[in-house]
Each structure stands twice: as structure tokens, then as C-alpha cells.
C-alpha positions as a Python dict, from the first residue, in 0.01 Angstrom:
ca = {
    (1, 'M'): (0, 0, 0),
    (2, 'A'): (324, -155, 115),
    (3, 'K'): (591, -245, -135),
    (4, 'Q'): (578, -613, -232),
    (5, 'K'): (876, -816, -112),
    (6, 'D'): (1120, -959, -365),
    (7, 'S'): (1126, -1332, -414),
    (8, 'L'): (1379, -1522, -209),
    (9, 'E'): (1581, -1622, -517),
    (10, 'A'): (1602, -1262, -636),
    (11, 'D'): (1712, -1151, -291),
    (12, 'I'): (1983, -1418, -277),
    (13, 'K'): (2108, -1325, -623),
    (14, 'R'): (2120, -954, -537),
    (15, 'L'): (2304, -1019, -211),
    (16, 'H'): (2551, -1251, -382),
    (17, 'E'): (2633, -986, -643),
    (18, 'K'): (2685, -728, -368),
    (19, 'V'): (2916, -959, -173),
    (20, 'V'): (3124, -1039, -483),
    (21, 'A'): (3152, -670, -577),
    (22, 'R'): (3245, -566, -223),
    (23, 'K'): (3500, -848, -193),
    (24, 'A'): (3666, -739, -519),
    (25, 'K'): (3691, -378, -397),
    (26, 'T'): (3830, -440, -51),
    (27, 'V'): (4190, -525, 31),
    (28, 'N'): (4131, -693, 367),
    (29, 'A'): (3811, -899, 338),
    (30, 'E'): (3840, -1033, 694),
    (31, 'G'): (3854, -687, 849),
    (32, 'D'): (3560, -538, 659),
    (33, 'A'): (3259, -529, 895),
    (34, 'S'): (3010, -426, 626),
    (35, 'L'): (3123, -712, 401),
    (36, 'R'): (3077, -953, 691),
    (37, 'A'): (2726, -820, 754),
    (38, 'L'): (2636, -863, 385),
    (39, 'H'): (2776, -1216, 387),
    (40, 'K'): (2574, -1302, 698),
    (41, 'R'): (2256, -1173, 531),
    (42, 'L'): (2331, -1385, 224),
    (43, 'K'): (2383, -1698, 435),
    (44, 'R'): (2063, -1627, 632),
    (45, 'A'): (1863, -1601, 309),
    (46, 'Q'): (2017, -1925, 179),
    (47, 'R'): (1929, -2103, 505),
    (48, 'K'): (1573, -1972, 478),
    (49, 'K'): (1543, -2102, 120),
    (50, 'R'): (1680, -2443, 219),
    (51, 'A'): (1442, -2467, 518),
    (52, 'L'): (1145, -2372, 300),
    (53, 'A'): (1231, -2637, 41),
    (54, 'L'): (1264, -2900, 314),
    (55, 'R'): (933, -2797, 470),
    (56, 'L'): (756, -2822, 135),
    (57, 'T'): (911, -3164, 68),
    (58, 'H'): (794, -3296, 404),
    (59, 'A'): (448, -3145, 357),
    (60, 'Q'): (402, -3332, 29),
    (61, 'G'): (465, -3665, 197),
    (62, 'K'): (430, -3963, -36),
    (63, 'K'): (241, -3759, -299),
    (64, 'K'): (569, -3659, -461),
    (65, 'E'): (650, -4021, -550),
    (66, 'A'): (302, -4111, -679),
    (67, 'K'): (255, -3801, -895),
    (68, 'P'): (515, -3878, -1169),
    (69, 'A'): (379, -4232, -1214),
    (70, 'A'): (22, -4108, -1269),
    (71, 'A'): (115, -3828, -1512),
    (72, 'P'): (259, -4042, -1797),
    (73, 'A'): (-41, -4279, -1790),
    (74, 'A'): (-282, -3991, -1856),
    (75, 'A'): (-77, -3848, -2143),
    (76, 'P'): (-113, -4139, -2393),
    (77, 'A'): (-490, -4158, -2340),
    (78, 'A'): (-526, -3790, -2427),
    (79, 'A'): (-308, -3829, -2736),
    (80, 'A'): (-509, -4127, -2866),
    (81, 'G'): (-844, -3943, -2833),
}
């Protein structure tokens, strides 16, 4: 079987740590091609996460607003019984 992919948050965190470590090691951050490539991968992952969150928000439609109002009404009835 193929190796399961890491979650997007874990990937972003790992890339961020790599970028910070590489930036601390290098003298000329602007001239380091590998650092630039890592930074581009980090930004691509962040864009992907942001796009996914926006897509999920739009897919929920008006449900997101109605859900919190319905949840507290059910809680007191369960506590009274």
C-alpha cells in the first residue's frame, strides 16, 4: 500500500520549521535557491489550506448560521430529562 499523506496542517508546520532553520543557517537568504524553493512550497500549502477552508464555508451555505441557534435549544431539554 501507498504511504498515507500527512495532513495539510502538519505539512505546513514541517515546512515552516524547515524554512526557519534554513533561514537561520544561511548568510544571504535572498541568494539561497533551496530556501526560496522551500518558501514557495510553504506558501503553496498555505494557499491550498485557505482555498479548502473557503470552499467548505461556501459549501455549507446558510447551514453554518442556523446550526449554533439550534444546538443550545436542544441542550436544556436533555438536561431537564
